[in-house]
N, C-alpha and C positions, 0 to 999 in steps of 0.2 A: 443383263445383256453382256457384261464382261465376262461373267461366269460361263456363259453359253459359248462365247468366243474361245475362252481358254480351254474349255472342255472339248470343243470340235477341233481345236488344234492339238490337243493331247491325243485324241482318237486318231487323227491324221497320222501323227508321228508314230502311235503304237502300230498303226497299219503298215507303215513304212518298215518299221523294225521287224514285224513279222514276215513281210515279204523278203527282206535281206536274210532273214534267218532261213527261209525256204530256199533261196538260192544258195546259201552258204553249205547246205546239205548236199547240193548237186556237185557234179564235176564236168570238166570239159565243155562240149559244146552246150550241153543242157544248162550248165551254170551261165554260160556267156549269153544264150538266149533269154534265160530268166532275168538276168540283169538288165539287158536291153529293154524287155518288156516292161520292167518296173520303171526305168528311166521314161519310157514312152507314156506311161500312165501318169507321171508326176510332172512331165514338161508342158508348159502352156504357151511357150513362145514359138511362133510358127516355123521359124527357120530351123531352129533346134530340133523341133518336133519331126520335120521333114527329114533332117539328117539321120536322126535316130531311127526313123521308120525305114529308111533306105539301109541303114546298118543292120536292122533287125531282119528285113528281107534277104539281104546278102548272107547273113549268119545262117538263117534257115536254109537257104538253098546250097550254100557253099561249105559250110563248117564241117570239118572232120577232126575227131579227137586226135588222129595221128599228126595233122598239121599243127594243131595247138601245141601238141608236145614238142614238135620240131622246132616251132617258134620260140618256145620257153627255152629249149636246150640251146638254141643258137644265142639267145639273149644271155643265158648263163655262161656259155663259152666266152662270149665277148667281154663280159664282166671280169671273168677269170683272166682273160688275155690282158685286160687293162691293169689289173692288180699286179700281174707277173711284170709288166712293163714298169710300173712304179717301183716294184721291188728291185728290178735290175738298175733303174736310175739311182735309187738311193744307195744301192750297193756300190755302184760306181763313185757315187760322190763320197761315200765312206772311204773307199780306197784311196781317192785323191786327197782326202783330208789326211789320211794316214801317212801318205808319202810326203805331203807337206810338213806334217808334224815331225817325221824323222829327219828331213832336211832342215828344219828349224833347230832340232836337237844337235844335229851335227855341227851347226854353225854356232851353237851356244846361245841361241835366242830362246830363252825359256818361256818368255811372255808369249811369244808366237806359237811355241810348241803347245802350250797349254790351251791356247785359243783353238788350234787345229785338233786338239784332243777332244775338246767339248763338241766341236763340230762332227768329228767322227763318231763320238758317242751318241749324238742325236740322231744322226743318219742310221746307225745300228739300231737304235730303238724304233725308228720309223719302219725299218725292215721287219723286225719282229711283230710290230703292230699290224702291218700289212699282211704278214704271213698268216696272223690269226684270222684274217677275213677270207682266206682261200678255202 
């Protein structure tokens, strides 16, 4: 009995993997519709099934590859803007730390100057790290 249950579970999982592979080969609306169809096949909860069926019907009726590309581009642009804002903030923080370091050095406060140098270097490292994400 356990072997049969394990075997049926393994067959179900292999079927899911095959369906996922089938969708992976597709692009755009065809991929979106394929993925929704697979989710519909696998869902047993009535409310979730109704939502998925509605989403599938809307995708079949309204999906266009150009809309998907535009949405993906908008998402990419928003992400890029977010990273650029973080770079600007970290750069401003580094500049502020540099100013404080220079002031502390001028006042002969070497301990504070070292503290601000570390902060400045940390912020510059953060800037470099963020720049690699662009």
